[in-house]
C-alpha positions, 0 to 999 in steps of 0.5 A: 561086350566086345572091346578093341583089345580083343584084336590086339593079338593076333598078328594084323595090321590096324586096318585089318583091326579097324575093320574086324572091330567096327563090322562087329559092332556094327552086327552087333548094334543089329541084334541088341539095337545100340545104337551107340555101338552104331555110332562106336562102328561110324566112326571106327569108318572115318578112321578107315576113310583116313586110312584107305583113301588118303590122297586128300592129305597131299593137298592138305599138307601142301596148303598147311605148307604154305602158311609155314613157308610164311613163317619162316619168311617173317620169322627167320629168327624163329626156330619152329616145327609143324607136325601132322598126325592122324590119331592113332588106334588107341587114343580115338578109342579111348577118345570114343569112350571117355566122351560117352563116359563124361557126357553120360556123369555130367548130364546125371549129376545135373539132371538127376537121370540118364540121357537118351541114346539120341542125346548121348549120340548127338555130343558124339563129334570129332573133329581132331582126327587130323591135327597139325602142331605148330611149335616154335622157340626162340634161340637164346642168342636172339634174347636181348638183356633183361628179356624174359624168353617165355614172354618173348615167345608166348608174345610170337605165339600169339602173333602167329595165331592172329594171323593163321585163320585168314591165310588158312581161309584163303587157302580153302579152310573155315575156322571154326567157333569154338565150344569153349566159350567161356574159357577166356582169352588173352588179350595179346589174341585179336578180338576178330579170331578169339571166337575160334581159339581154345586158348589153354595159354592164358587159362591154362588147364589144372594139369597145367597144360598150355596150347592154343587150338583152333578147329579148321573145315577143309572145304577142299577135302571136305573133313574137320582137323584141328591145329594147336600152337605151342611153345617148345615148353609147352610141347615139352610140358605136354608130351614128357611131362609133369602134364602128361604123367599127371594128367593120366593119374588124374584122369583114372583117379576122377573116371573111378570116382564116377563109377562109383557114383554110378554103380554097375547096371544104372546105364549100359552105355556107361558101363560098356563105356567104362570097360572099355576105357579100363582094358584100354588102359589095362593093356601090356603094350609088350604083349601086343601082337600088331602088324609094325608095332612093337614094344618092349614096355609101355616106355619103348615102343617102335610104332610103324602103324598108327596103333598108339602113336599117332600117323604123322603126315606131315613134318616140316623143321626150321632152324632158326638163322641168324645164330651169329648176329644180332637181331634189330 
């Protein structure tokens, strides 16, 4: 069985690695009649297409930028950032195999048997290879006496979320109904937009992670993209706080327990996904040799190619105005 790790030590570019890994998966799938590996190869081709033919990102990011301009006019007192990225190769590989692992385990626990190849493939739909993040912050100088900063920021976060779907639909995007329909929504989220949002702000994940997520189909670029909305505190917690560390450790523990419940040899697709995930998690990034990537350790990383961290496509920053004035 081949894994992504097999290609990370020869000094090649990310694009070369993608081509080699995808081709080898496809050739192996033909020999073994493994349609999941074939789906895996096709998934990697999607990433290749994004990296080789990304002219559409200019159009897409310009239309996203229109919402940034709208916010600078409507919320001049807020500080906020717009970030866009293509998912990193390592994170994409981890997510693909993680989906397989979670689906097979859930299916087995519910039905007492393993899903078919067709059933597994039907769940491998990825709509967040391109993602944009809006992070807002209310400067303390604009918080009035007696106001709670967190509550003020969340109020504006939901206000922005209520406007976003219609604004982007007027510019060629179509909001997709979320698959997390049972998770609930804040009353601050308008009823007409609730079907589109996964609201982890009002209903945080077990790790404490909070964010609003919405998926759009870009009818002009003909691809899906995700938009996340967070306050600065939520973003800090997700990126450098306990949510990041706790979520990683908890995921590791849960995956090990699932592997104990489904012993090796019971389901080849489960075994392969688990092995690929385990190898990814054991990578010492300092030993990796990929063109335009360098790491001193697993924390000190200079990623210029989108191997470990997403490839950035949209950085916009808005600093709050009226820093010395009261806002009526």
